[in-house]
C-alpha distance (Angstrom), angle and dihedral (degrees) to the residues before:
residue distance angle dihedral
X1 . . .
X2 3.80 . .
X3 3.78 113.0 .
X4 3.80 96.3 23.6
X5 3.81 116.3 113.8
X6 3.85 112.9 -111.8
X7 3.77 123.3 -116.7
X8 3.80 87.2 -99.9
X9 3.77 92.5 56.1
X10 3.81 119.1 117.4
X11 3.82 87.3 -122.1
X12 3.83 89.8 67.2
X13 3.78 98.5 41.9
X14 3.86 84.5 101.2
X15 3.79 89.2 88.5
X16 3.79 91.7 75.5
X17 3.83 86.2 69.7
X18 3.79 95.9 51.6
X19 3.83 97.2 104.6
X20 3.84 93.4 46.2
X21 3.80 96.7 85.6
X22 3.81 95.0 142.0
X23 3.74 89.3 53.2
X24 3.81 95.2 49.8
X25 3.79 91.7 49.5
X26 3.77 92.0 50.2
X27 3.81 89.7 45.0
X28 3.82 90.3 54.8
X29 3.76 95.4 44.6
X30 3.75 106.2 44.1
X31 3.86 113.6 26.5
X32 3.79 101.6 81.4
X33 3.79 130.7 89.6
X34 3.73 138.0 -150.7
X35 3.78 126.6 -116.9
X36 3.75 133.7 -172.3
X37 3.78 125.6 -107.7
X38 3.80 118.8 -94.7
X39 3.77 126.7 -124.6
X40 3.81 124.3 -86.1
X41 3.78 117.2 -82.9
X42 3.74 130.0 -102.6
X43 3.85 128.8 -118.9
X44 3.81 99.8 -100.7
X45 3.79 123.4 109.4
X46 3.76 126.7 -108.5
X47 3.82 130.2 -96.5
X48 3.76 119.7 -62.6
X49 3.79 111.1 -93.3
X50 3.78 91.8 28.5
X51 3.81 110.7 162.6
X52 3.77 123.2 -124.5
X53 3.77 118.7 -169.4
X54 3.76 150.6 124.4
X55 3.78 136.2 -123.4
X56 3.79 126.2 -97.7
X57 3.85 107.9 -167.6
X58 3.83 107.7 -164.5
X59 3.80 98.7 -144.4
X60 3.81 92.8 43.3
X61 3.80 96.1 54.7
X62 3.78 116.7 8.8
X63 3.81 97.8 75.4
X64 3.80 137.7 -149.5
X65 3.77 99.6 50.3
X66 3.82 126.7 162.0
X67 3.80 108.2 -152.9
X68 3.78 143.0 116.0
X69 3.85 90.4 -71.6
X70 3.79 96.0 53.7
X71 3.80 88.9 56.0
X72 3.80 90.3 47.4
X73 3.81 92.6 48.6
X74 3.82 91.1 55.3
X75 3.81 92.5 64.5
X76 3.82 111.4 88.8
X77 3.81 115.0 -113.4
X78 3.78 97.3 26.7
X79 3.82 95.2 96.1
X80 3.82 115.7 50.9
X81 3.83 95.5 -139.2
X82 3.80 94.3 38.5
X83 3.84 93.4 -117.4
X84 3.78 130.4 133.3
X85 3.77 126.4 -144.8
X86 3.82 93.8 -114.4
X87 3.84 112.6 148.2
X88 3.83 88.7 -12.2
X89 3.82 107.5 -178.1
X90 3.88 93.5 -28.3
X91 3.74 89.4 -124.3
X92 3.81 87.5 154.0
X93 3.83 88.8 73.0
X94 3.77 99.9 23.7
X95 3.89 98.7 48.3
X96 3.83 92.1 115.8
X97 3.78 90.8 56.5
X98 3.71 91.8 47.2
X99 3.82 90.1 51.3
X100 3.79 89.1 56.4
X101 3.81 88.8 53.6
X102 3.83 87.8 53.3
X103 3.79 89.6 55.8
X104 3.84 90.4 50.0
X105 3.77 87.3 52.2
X106 3.80 88.8 52.8
X107 3.80 94.0 -118.5
X108 3.77 118.6 165.1
X109 3.79 94.1 -179.7
X110 3.81 141.5 29.0
X111 3.83 134.8 -161.1
X112 3.78 103.7 -138.2
X113 3.80 131.0 175.2
X114 3.79 130.1 -147.9
X115 3.80 123.2 -137.4
X116 3.84 109.0 -122.8
X117 3.75 93.8 -161.7
X118 3.76 91.7 56.0
X119 3.79 91.6 52.6
X120 3.82 97.7 40.5
X121 3.84 107.1 23.6
X122 3.77 91.3 161.2
X123 3.81 124.7 34.7
X124 3.76 108.9 -88.7
X125 3.83 93.6 0.0
X126 3.74 115.8 106.3
X127 3.81 124.7 -159.9
X128 3.79 107.2 -129.7
X129 3.84 90.6 -169.3
X130 3.76 91.0 57.2
X131 3.84 91.0 47.9
X132 3.82 89.0 49.5
X133 3.83 88.6 52.2
X134 3.74 91.9 54.5
X135 3.80 89.5 48.0
X136 3.76 88.7 56.6
X137 3.81 90.8 50.1
X138 3.83 91.8 50.7
X139 3.85 92.2 44.4
X140 3.76 89.7 52.4
X141 3.80 91.3 52.4
X142 3.81 92.5 48.5
X143 3.84 91.0 49.9
X144 3.83 88.5 54.8
X145 3.80 94.1 45.6
X146 3.84 93.0 -113.1
X147 3.80 109.7 141.8
X148 3.86 113.3 -147.7
X149 3.79 130.6 -142.9
X150 3.81 100.1 -158.6
X151 3.87 119.2 -148.2
X152 3.80 113.0 -151.6
X153 3.80 100.2 -167.0
X154 3.79 120.4 31.7
X155 3.86 111.3 171.4
X156 3.84 97.8 -66.5
X157 3.81 133.3 98.7
X158 3.80 128.6 -166.5
X159 3.79 111.0 -102.5
X160 3.74 91.6 -118.7
X161 3.77 90.1 59.6
X162 3.78 95.0 46.2
X163 3.80 86.3 51.2
X164 3.81 93.0 64.7
X165 3.79 96.0 45.5
X166 3.81 105.3 -75.9
X167 3.82 115.7 -148.1
X168 3.80 91.9 2.0
X169 3.84 91.5 67.0
X170 3.83 120.3 72.4
X171 3.81 90.3 -143.9
X172 3.84 87.5 78.3
X173 3.84 87.4 75.8
X174 3.81 91.5 62.0
X175 3.80 93.8 42.8
X176 3.85 93.8 48.0
X177 3.77 89.8 48.7
X178 3.76 91.2 51.5
X179 3.82 89.3 51.4
X180 3.78 91.5 49.0
X181 3.82 91.5 50.1
X182 3.78 91.3 54.8
X183 3.83 93.7 46.4
X184 3.79 94.4 47.0
X185 3.82 91.6 49.5
X186 3.78 93.3 47.8
X187 3.84 101.2 38.5
X188 3.82 105.2 20.6
X189 3.82 94.4 101.3
X190 3.83 86.7 63.8
X191 3.82 99.1 42.3
X192 3.84 130.9 61.8
X193 3.78 98.1 167.6
X194 3.79 125.5 53.5
X195 3.81 130.3 179.0
X196 3.75 108.5 -159.6
X197 3.77 94.7 -150.8
X198 3.80 145.5 -6.6
X199 3.76 119.4 -116.7
X200 3.87 100.4 -31.5
X201 3.76 99.2 174.6
X202 3.80 95.4 51.3
X203 3.81 88.7 46.6
X204 3.86 92.3 51.8
X205 3.79 91.5 49.8
X206 3.80 92.9 50.2
X207 3.74 92.5 44.7
X208 3.79 100.3 43.3
X209 3.81 106.5 21.1
X210 3.80 109.1 27.0
X211 3.83 96.0 31.1
X212 3.81 92.7 -141.5
X213 3.84 95.3 117.3
X214 3.81 127.5 49.5
X215 2.96 131.1 -50.0
X216 3.85 83.5 30.8
X217 3.79 99.9 -143.8
X218 3.82 132.1 157.9
X219 3.80 97.6 -162.4
X220 3.77 124.3 127.1
X221 3.83 92.7 -157.3
X222 3.81 90.4 53.0
X223 3.80 88.6 48.9
X224 3.79 89.2 55.5
X225 3.81 92.5 49.5
X226 3.76 90.8 48.1
X227 3.85 92.0 52.2
X228 3.82 90.8 49.4
X229 3.79 92.7 49.3
X230 3.78 93.0 48.3
X231 3.78 91.4 49.7
X232 3.81 90.4 49.5
X233 3.82 91.0 46.4
X234 3.77 90.6 57.1
X235 3.77 93.6 46.1
X236 3.77 92.4 50.0
X237 3.77 92.7 46.8
X238 3.79 93.8 47.8
X239 3.82 92.3 58.0
X240 3.76 93.9 40.7
X241 3.82 91.1 52.8
X242 3.77 93.9 46.6
X243 3.83 89.8 52.0
X244 3.74 100.0 44.1
X245 3.79 107.8 32.6
X246 3.76 104.3 68.6
X247 3.85 100.8 138.8
X248 3.83 118.6 93.6
X249 3.77 113.4 -131.9
X250 3.79 100.0 -175.9
X251 3.81 100.7 18.5
X252 3.78 126.8 -91.3
X253 3.81 123.0 48.7
X254 3.86 109.0 15.9
X255 3.80 94.5 -152.3
X256 3.79 128.7 30.5
X257 3.79 114.2 167.7
X258 3.80 126.2 -157.9
X259 3.78 144.1 145.4
X260 3.79 139.4 -122.7
X261 3.81 111.4 -122.7
X262 3.81 125.0 -176.6
X263 3.80 113.0 -138.9
X264 3.79 136.2 178.5
X265 3.75 129.2 -166.4
X266 3.79 98.8 -110.7
X267 3.83 122.1 -164.7
X268 3.79 138.3 157.8
X269 3.75 116.7 -100.4
X270 3.85 88.2 -136.6
X271 3.84 109.3 31.6
X272 3.81 90.8 -167.0
X273 3.89 92.0 55.0
X274 3.86 109.6 91.8
X275 3.81 95.7 -154.6
X276 3.83 91.4 50.3
X277 3.78 87.3 52.0
X278 3.82 92.8 48.9
X279 3.77 93.9 48.3
X280 3.76 93.3 46.8
X281 3.75 89.2 51.5
X282 3.74 90.6 52.6
X283 3.82 91.7 49.3
X284 3.77 90.1 49.8
X285 3.77 90.1 54.5
X286 3.77 90.2 52.6
X287 3.82 88.7 55.3
X288 3.79 88.8 72.0
X289 3.81 108.3 -99.1
X290 3.82 93.0 119.2
X291 3.78 89.2 49.0
X292 3.80 89.4 52.9
X293 3.79 90.8 50.9
X294 3.76 89.3 58.9
X295 3.80 93.9 48.6
X296 3.81 90.6 48.1
X297 3.77 91.8 52.3
X298 3.83 94.1 42.5
X299 3.78 95.6 -120.4
X300 3.77 145.0 49.2
X301 3.79 108.9 -91.1
X302 3.76 102.1 -159.3
X303 3.80 117.7 -161.3
X304 3.81 123.5 -137.3
X305 3.78 120.6 -88.4
X306 3.81 117.6 -53.3
X307 3.81 109.3 -72.1
X308 3.79 119.5 -123.6
X309 3.74 118.4 -96.2
X310 3.81 116.0 -140.2
X311 3.77 120.3 -127.7
X312 3.74 111.6 -83.4
X313 3.80 92.3 7.6
X314 3.76 133.2 107.0
X315 3.77 125.2 -125.7
X316 3.80 111.9 -64.0
X317 3.75 122.5 -103.9
X318 3.80 114.2 -96.5
X319 3.82 110.9 -97.9
X320 3.74 115.6 -93.7
X321 3.76 117.2 -94.6
X322 3.82 105.7 -111.6
X323 3.85 98.2 177.9
X324 3.76 135.4 57.6
X325 3.81 110.2 -90.8
X326 3.81 111.2 -132.7
X327 3.76 123.2 -147.7
X328 3.76 95.3 -177.2
X329 3.82 90.7 113.7
X330 3.80 94.0 48.1
X331 3.79 118.2 142.4
X332 3.81 96.6 -158.3
X333 3.74 131.9 83.0
X334 3.82 94.3 176.2
X335 3.79 143.1 8.2
X336 3.83 125.6 -144.5
X337 3.87 103.0 -151.8
X338 3.83 106.4 -150.5
X339 3.82 96.3 -159.3
X340 3.78 114.1 -153.1
X341 3.82 104.6 179.2
X342 3.80 129.7 -116.0
X343 3.77 131.9 -17.0
X344 3.79 113.5 -173.2
X345 3.80 114.9 -169.9
X346 3.85 128.8 -150.8
X347 3.78 128.6 177.3
X348 3.82 111.5 -120.2
X349 3.80 121.8 164.6
X350 3.85 90.2 -155.9
X351 3.83 94.9 59.8
X352 3.78 128.1 80.4
X353 3.81 109.9 -82.8
X354 3.87 84.1 2.4
X355 3.81 89.5 -84.7
X356 3.77 124.0 130.8
X357 3.85 118.6 -173.2
X358 3.76 108.9 -145.9
X359 3.79 130.2 -162.7
X360 3.85 112.0 -142.0
X361 3.81 117.3 -130.4
X362 3.78 111.2 -88.6
X363 3.81 96.6 27.8
X364 3.81 126.1 103.2
X365 3.81 138.2 -161.2
X366 3.75 129.6 -126.2
X367 3.80 123.2 -128.7
X368 3.81 91.8 -81.9
X369 3.82 95.7 51.1
X370 3.82 96.5 -100.4
X371 3.83 110.3 148.3
X372 3.81 104.9 -131.7
X373 3.79 109.0 -131.1
X374 3.82 113.3 148.9
X375 3.80 93.2 177.0
X376 3.83 90.2 68.9
X377 3.79 90.7 64.4
X378 3.78 93.2 69.5
X379 3.81 88.4 50.9
X380 3.75 92.8 52.1
X381 3.80 93.2 48.2
X382 3.82 92.0 49.0
X383 3.84 90.3 51.1
X384 3.83 88.7 56.9
X385 3.79 94.2 46.6
X386 3.82 88.9 95.5
X387 3.77 91.2 70.0
X388 3.89 118.0 87.5
X389 3.87 92.8 -132.8
X390 3.79 138.2 101.1
X391 3.84 116.5 -99.2
X392 3.76 129.1 -145.0
X393 3.77 126.5 -175.3
X394 3.78 129.6 -139.2
X395 3.77 124.5 -176.9
X396 3.77 137.6 155.7
X397 3.78 142.1 174.5
X398 3.79 128.2 -137.4
X399 3.84 98.1 -135.3
X400 3.81 116.5 157.0
X401 3.85 93.3 -175.5
X402 3.81 95.7 45.1
X403 3.81 89.0 -135.6
X404 3.80 97.2 119.1
X405 3.86 103.4 36.3
X406 3.84 96.4 86.9
X407 3.81 94.0 53.6
X408 3.80 89.7 43.0
X409 3.79 90.5 56.0
X410 3.77 95.0 45.4
X411 3.85 93.8 48.5
X412 3.84 93.7 48.7
X413 3.82 94.0 47.0
X414 3.82 88.8 52.2
X415 3.81 88.4 54.8
X416 3.78 90.7 50.6
X417 3.79 89.3 52.2
X418 3.83 88.8 51.4
X419 3.78 91.1 52.2
X420 3.84 92.1 47.9
X421 3.81 89.3 50.0
X422 3.85 88.0 55.8
X423 3.77 93.3 52.5
X424 3.74 104.2 -91.3
X425 3.81 114.4 150.0
X426 3.86 97.0 -130.5
X427 3.80 111.1 163.5
X428 3.80 104.6 173.4
X429 3.82 152.0 2.5
X430 3.78 126.2 -133.8
X431 3.81 121.5 -168.5
X432 3.80 114.2 -141.5
X433 2.95 100.6 -107.3
X434 3.84 147.9 3.5
X435 3.80 95.5 -161.2
X436 3.80 132.7 33.7
X437 3.79 99.8 -125.1
X438 3.77 141.5 138.5
X439 3.81 109.5 -27.5
X440 3.80 98.7 -161.4
X441 3.87 109.6 -121.6
X442 3.84 90.1 13.0
X443 3.85 93.7 53.7
X444 3.84 114.4 -162.1
X445 3.80 95.4 -32.4
X446 3.84 92.5 95.6
X447 3.82 117.7 76.6
X448 3.82 108.6 -161.9
X449 3.82 104.8 142.1
X450 3.73 132.3 108.9
X451 3.83 83.7 -131.9
X452 3.79 123.4 49.3
X453 3.80 112.9 -141.5
X454 3.76 127.1 -149.1
X455 3.79 95.7 -154.0
X456 3.81 92.7 -167.5
X457 3.81 90.5 68.4
X458 3.81 98.2 11.3
X459 3.76 92.2 -122.8
X460 3.82 120.1 161.8
X461 3.80 122.2 -144.1
X462 3.84 127.0 175.9
X463 3.76 111.0 -104.5
X464 3.78 125.2 -140.0
X465 3.73 110.2 -71.1
X466 3.89 96.0 22.4
X467 3.80 87.7 110.3
X468 3.78 91.3 55.2
X469 3.79 90.8 51.0
X470 3.75 90.0 51.1
X471 3.82 91.3 50.7
X472 3.85 92.1 49.0
X473 3.79 91.9 47.9
X474 3.85 93.3 47.4
X475 3.78 92.5 50.8
X476 3.84 95.5 39.4
X477 3.82 88.7 -118.2
X478 3.78 98.7 -51.0
X479 3.83 96.9 104.0
X480 3.81 128.7 49.3
X481 3.85 92.0 -169.9
X482 3.82 111.0 125.6
X483 3.78 121.4 -118.3
X484 3.79 118.4 -136.1
X485 3.79 113.4 -112.8
X486 3.76 133.2 -168.9
X487 3.77 115.4 -93.0
X488 3.82 101.9 -126.2
X489 3.78 143.6 -4.5
X490 3.80 115.1 -51.0
X491 3.80 92.1 -134.2
X492 3.78 123.8 75.7
X493 3.78 105.4 -100.7
X494 3.79 119.4 -121.7
X495 3.72 126.9 -158.8
X496 3.78 115.4 -107.9
X497 3.76 114.6 -106.8
């Protein structure tokens, strides 16, 4: 098919690594490092043109999907509160109203995902009405001056793809690339920034190690295959986007390509304990930094077989880099860092995998179990400073009362200012998320959005801290004074049928 990279393309060279599953697992586990948190930020604003937005995750809010996740949700025990996504927040029909809320919140950008199963419900058959719908969404954003970063894969697969093996089958790379070609040709004139996927490494771990995401496996070989597939999907999508999206939508570069990567600040509970250090290094690798190294170098650099570990010793440090690392073959223009707080690791033989996750004195968790640790964000951003790419930050707090969201926002923006002051190229902040919707394995029990949603009547109401976000966005981060918002949706709510 025209526009799809050939089998000889650099984007598909990933297949030569397919048999090396032991290598990829070691690569993911052991190649990352730990850095210390940076200092608190100053009081100055952020760079001119800084983007302020929120996240719209298609499956969480659009409603009435038919994909791998809807089948998974229907099985009792898979979703903690027993719910299914169903109509969700009906964003599919109410997107124009939600865009008006974005303007009230002073957003000039949005991170928004597309639903693959809506666009390609049957293999090779594209739904032109669904594509026209997404054009309407993007045209609405452009009219309002809200620049989108569009996410092409966001946790869900069409059921036809899951049926032939999903991420465990290399054919997914070709099918995903075909989908990306179609989308870039149909929507590229309205999009200048694309994220190929959302949080691929965390998804693979939950799907093939923890068994909490479909297909619900606990299989290290399947995890390796999934990682290789996701890497290949990104590579194929990168080259397809660069070839097919050549029309600027907002001026400047017509096609920047990036990825959303979840990251935690990982550290050993006992820095002097070698096994704590080894386990924390492994956990840090699982957060995605090793995956990023591969994308930045344009290929997977698999290490030799797992080195021996001496009795009573932790895993050895990675050998020092003695040559200049080249990023000339990188397949990223930007990274969206989805920051998820602190993970402190302690060796404990009585815990699963001998890992105990501890919470230091003075720190607290949000409703989803995220350990709130703003200081770690500066550390993460500084660790990525070596990459010649633009950085964006995404962060959110599960806060059913809304009492903690304002302070959470202020503290994390201060850390972004600290990173910028130390030379990090941070160009935007996205709160996760705009609407409190379906939170995958947590169902509707988690309230993370800037807007609470009464899904019975699809009414939006500003959540606690939304006014602080609006104030930060309005002042470009220089003022923490809240901005008054309307209390509810401007339309008259109607009960869902």
